[in-house]
VOVEX-532763 format. One line per field, with one value per residue (C-alpha): x, y, z; residue in one letter; residue number from 1. Coordinates in steps of 0.25 Angstrom, whole numbers. Example, Ala and Ser with C-alpha at 12.3 -4.5 7.8 and 13.67 -1.06 7.14 Angstrom:
// VOVEX-532763
c1 = (49, 55)
c2 = (-18, -4)
c3 = (31, 29)
r = (A, S)
k = (1, 2)
// end
This chain:
// VOVEX-532763
c1 = (0, 5, 7, 12, -2, -3, -10, -9, -3, -4, -1, 7, 7, 17, 19, 22, 16, 15, 12, 9, 12, 9, 23, 23, 37, 43, 36, 41, 56, 58, 67, 69, 77, 73, 65, 57, 57, 43, 36, 23, 20, 27, 32, 37, 50, 55, 56, 62, 54, 59, 50, 45, 37, 33, 22, 26, 12, 4, 15, 16, 27, 25, 33, 33, 36, 35, 28, 39, 43, 34, 34, 31, 20, 14, 15, 8, -4, -5, -18, -22, -23, -14, -1, 13, 20, 32, 39, 53, 59, 63, 76, 89, 96, 89, 92, 102, 93, 103, 104, 112, 108, 102, 98, 93, 84, 82, 70, 68, 55, 50, 63, 56, 49, 62, 67, 55, 57, 72, 69, 58, 68, 79, 70, 66, 80, 82, 88, 85, 79, 78, 70, 71, 61, 59, 52, 50, 37, 28, 18, 30, 34, 30, 30, 32, 23, 30, 44, 40, 37, 51, 58, 64, 65, 58, 63, 56, 60, 53, 59, 49, 47, 32, 36, 47, 60, 61, 73, 79, 81, 96, 94, 86, 97, 108, 101, 100, 114, 118, 110, 121, 113, 121, 116, 121, 115, 107, 98, 93, 83, 77, 81, 96, 99, 94, 102, 114, 112, 110, 122, 131, 126, 129, 142, 147, 142, 147, 133, 131, 121, 113, 104, 94, 97, 86, 92, 86, 83, 79, 80, 83, 93, 106, 106, 103, 112, 102, 103, 118, 123, 137, 141, 154, 159, 154, 142, 130, 116, 105, 95, 105, 116, 106, 97, 104, 119, 129, 124, 139, 143, 132, 136, 123, 127, 128, 115, 108, 113, 108, 94, 93, 97, 83, 76, 73, 68, 59, 53, 50, 44, 35, 31, 27, 15, 18, 32)
c2 = (0, 14, 22, 35, 42, 56, 64, 77, 84, 99, 110, 121, 129, 131, 116, 114, 102, 96, 81, 73, 58, 46, 40, 34, 28, 41, 50, 42, 42, 55, 66, 81, 81, 68, 65, 55, 49, 47, 42, 47, 34, 21, 26, 39, 45, 46, 60, 65, 74, 79, 76, 89, 83, 70, 65, 52, 51, 53, 45, 57, 65, 79, 82, 95, 95, 104, 98, 101, 87, 76, 68, 80, 84, 70, 71, 84, 77, 66, 67, 65, 50, 46, 39, 40, 28, 28, 37, 33, 40, 46, 48, 56, 60, 69, 83, 86, 92, 98, 111, 119, 133, 142, 134, 141, 132, 136, 130, 133, 129, 115, 114, 121, 108, 101, 112, 112, 99, 102, 116, 111, 100, 110, 120, 109, 106, 120, 127, 141, 139, 149, 145, 151, 146, 151, 148, 155, 161, 162, 151, 141, 143, 131, 128, 143, 141, 128, 133, 146, 136, 130, 143, 153, 162, 159, 167, 166, 169, 168, 171, 181, 187, 183, 177, 181, 187, 188, 179, 166, 159, 161, 176, 174, 165, 175, 186, 177, 174, 189, 192, 186, 175, 163, 151, 137, 129, 131, 120, 123, 115, 119, 120, 117, 131, 136, 126, 129, 144, 142, 133, 143, 154, 147, 142, 156, 158, 144, 140, 125, 122, 109, 107, 96, 90, 84, 78, 68, 55, 41, 31, 39, 29, 33, 21, 28, 40, 50, 59, 61, 75, 80, 85, 90, 83, 70, 62, 60, 56, 65, 54, 47, 57, 69, 76, 87, 90, 101, 112, 117, 104, 101, 102, 109, 110, 95, 94, 104, 96, 83, 89, 94, 80, 75, 88, 84, 70, 77, 86, 74, 66, 78, 79, 64, 60, 46, 46)
c3 = (0, -4, 9, 3, 3, -1, 11, 4, -8, -6, -16, -10, -23, -34, -37, -22, -15, -1, 0, 12, 10, 19, 21, 36, 36, 30, 39, 51, 47, 40, 45, 40, 28, 22, 10, 2, -12, -18, -30, -34, -42, -45, -58, -54, -50, -36, -30, -17, -8, 6, 17, 23, 35, 40, 50, 56, 63, 50, 42, 32, 25, 19, 6, -2, -17, -30, -42, -52, -58, -63, -50, -41, -51, -50, -35, -35, -41, -31, -22, -8, -5, -17, -14, -18, -24, -14, -4, 0, 13, 21, 14, 16, 28, 38, 39, 51, 62, 72, 81, 71, 76, 65, 53, 40, 32, 17, 9, -6, -13, -9, -2, 10, 12, 14, 23, 32, 40, 42, 47, 57, 62, 64, 71, 81, 83, 89, 77, 73, 59, 48, 36, 23, 12, -2, -15, -28, -24, -12, -18, -18, -4, 5, 20, 24, 37, 40, 39, 47, 59, 58, 57, 66, 54, 41, 28, 15, 0, -13, -27, -30, -17, -15, -1, 8, 2, -13, -17, -14, 0, -2, -2, 11, 17, 13, 20, 32, 33, 31, 43, 51, 58, 61, 53, 56, 45, 32, 26, 11, 3, -10, -25, -28, -32, -18, -10, -18, -16, -1, 0, -7, 2, 15, 10, 10, 24, 29, 34, 34, 24, 20, 8, 4, -10, -18, -30, -40, -31, -35, -24, -12, -7, -13, -23, -36, -35, -41, -30, -29, -25, -24, -10, -7, -20, -16, -21, -11, -12, -8, -4, 6, 9, 9, 6, 14, 11, 14, 4, 3, -2, -12, -27, -31, -46, -47, -40, -49, -61, -56, -53, -67, -73, -76, -79, -94, -89, -79, -89, -99, -87, -84, -98, -99, -90, -93, -89)
r = (M, N, E, Y, K, I, L, S, N, E, T, L, G, A, D, S, F, K, I, I, V, Q, A, P, L, V, A, K, K, Y, K, P, G, Q, F, V, I, L, R, V, N, E, S, G, E, R, I, P, L, T, I, A, D, G, D, A, G, R, G, T, I, T, L, Y, Y, V, A, V, G, K, T, T, R, L, L, S, N, K, K, L, G, E, F, L, S, D, V, A, G, P, L, G, I, T, S, P, I, E, S, F, G, T, V, V, C, V, G, G, G, V, G, I, A, A, V, Y, P, I, A, R, A, L, K, R, Q, G, N, S, V, I, N, I, I, G, S, K, T, A, A, Q, L, I, L, E, K, E, M, S, K, Q, S, D, R, L, L, I, S, T, D, D, G, S, R, G, E, K, G, F, V, T, D, V, L, K, K, L, I, E, E, G, K, K, I, N, R, V, L, A, I, G, P, V, P, M, M, R, A, V, S, Q, L, T, R, V, H, V, I, P, T, M, V, S, L, N, P, I, M, V, D, G, T, G, M, C, G, G, C, R, V, I, I, G, G, H, T, Q, Y, A, C, V, D, G, P, E, F, D, G, H, A, V, D, F, E, N, L, A, L, R, L, N, S, Y, R, E, C, E, A, L, S, K, A, D, P, A, S)
k = (1, 2, 3, 4, 5, 6, 7, 8, 9, 10, 11, 12, 13, 14, 15, 16, 17, 18, 19, 20, 21, 22, 23, 24, 25, 26, 27, 28, 29, 30, 31, 32, 33, 34, 35, 36, 37, 38, 39, 40, 41, 42, 43, 44, 45, 46, 47, 48, 49, 50, 51, 52, 53, 54, 55, 56, 57, 58, 59, 60, 61, 62, 63, 64, 65, 66, 67, 68, 69, 70, 71, 72, 73, 74, 75, 76, 77, 78, 79, 80, 81, 82, 83, 84, 85, 86, 87, 88, 89, 90, 91, 92, 93, 94, 95, 96, 97, 98, 99, 100, 101, 102, 103, 104, 105, 106, 107, 108, 109, 110, 111, 112, 113, 114, 115, 116, 117, 118, 119, 120, 121, 122, 123, 124, 125, 126, 127, 128, 129, 130, 131, 132, 133, 134, 135, 136, 137, 138, 139, 140, 141, 142, 143, 144, 145, 146, 147, 148, 149, 150, 151, 152, 153, 154, 155, 156, 157, 158, 159, 160, 161, 162, 163, 164, 165, 166, 167, 168, 169, 170, 171, 172, 173, 174, 175, 176, 177, 178, 179, 180, 181, 182, 183, 184, 185, 186, 187, 188, 189, 190, 191, 192, 193, 194, 195, 196, 197, 198, 199, 200, 201, 202, 203, 204, 205, 206, 207, 208, 209, 210, 211, 212, 213, 214, 215, 216, 217, 218, 219, 220, 221, 222, 223, 224, 225, 226, 227, 228, 229, 230, 231, 232, 233, 234, 235, 236, 237, 238, 239, 240, 241, 242, 243, 244, 245, 246, 247, 248, 249, 250, 251, 252, 253, 254, 255, 256, 257, 258, 259, 260, 261, 262, 263, 264, 265, 266, 267, 268, 269, 270, 271, 272, 273, 274, 275)
// end
């Protein structure tokens, strides 16, 4: 019997969605920073999504996604009461939750959902948590209220200035650093260019920085090698060695090239409903 029942699949706006899935074993074991790999149907591809929240009592996990590719668009069409083919997880190494001092968590786009459980855990650990969240427009900004509850200070930016400060999250982070407040650690999750820019900025100021990488994944066990990334000149695998890595050691150029490897194939797949 398929246990991965969809309990809700809510549209947040601008192709962003929140889905709650019945996955008791995953909900029982998950920790902040981990992810699942799911299939919408038996013939579909496997895609990784970060676990934003889990309820062990109800046996559910909450995931956020943007419907941009074929699989995420298929996922967005799934209805309440329908089932996913499979959900594998929790996968990946959990985010280190320690008493660092002042931590700045930077979330861009759907990456805000991945930052959320980590920021919550860091705050519960007693850290002073400054959260910076950003998106292209106010309509695409997610989890603002939830992030506010997990913040000693919440800063917002949008590319067009429709919410918060006009500009990028890196602009906000730069101003924060220039205020002179001691920052002990930065966590950044979002688009590759954003994480790269954050890492370049914090390297100059010698602030330890972690980023969460989401390269192409297949099996989630390190066997296929599809999610390999270069960290400090050495090959590692995001599914078993990550997903979090030292942002100052990540080869972002290589990561971007690998993520673009199948753009043409993805376009062909989206254009062919039978594929």
